[in-house]
C-alpha positions, 0 to 999 in steps of 0.5 A, spaced: 765 316 826 762 321 821 760 328 823 755 333 820 755 341 822 749 344 824 747 351 826 742 352 831 739 359 835 740 358 842 739 363 848 745 366 851 743 364 858 743 357 855 749 357 852 753 360 858 750 354 862 752 349 857 759 352 857 759 351 864 757 344 864 762 342 859 768 346 862 766 342 869 766 335 865 772 338 861 769 337 854 768 341 849 761 345 848 760 341 841 762 334 845 757 336 851 751 338 846 753 331 842 753 327 848 746 330 851 743 330 844 745 322 844 742 321 851 735 325 849 734 321 842 735 315 846 730 316 851 723 316 847 719 319 852 719 322 859 713 316 860 718 311 858 724 314 862 719 314 868 717 307 867 724 304 867 726 308 873 719 305 876 721 298 874 728 299 877 725 301 884 720 296 884 726 291 885 726 289 892 733 289 893 734 296 890 729 299 894 732 296 900 739 299 898 736 306 897 732 306 903 738 304 907 743 309 904 737 314 905 737 312 913 745 312 913 745 320 910 740 322 915 743 319 921 750 322 919 746 329 920 749 335 920 756 336 922 758 343 922 765 345 922 767 338 921 771 337 914 770 331 910 
C-alpha cells in the first residue's frame, strides 16, 4: 500500500504514551499511529459508535452473556495471595 509521510506537532507526554502503547503491542510508533488513525477515521462520530454499541447490547443473547460474565467475576471475588 502506498504511504505518505507527514509532519505533525504532538505534545511530549502524548508521544511518550504512544511509544509505551506501541512497545506493549510490539509495533513501531508509525504503525501504532497509522492503525489508530485508521480506526478513528472509520468511526464517524462518537454518537455513531454509541449507537453501534447500543444495538449490540440490545441483543438479548449478548446482554445475557454480559450479565452472566459480570456475575461470574463478582462471585470469584478477591482471592488475595492466590496466584492465577
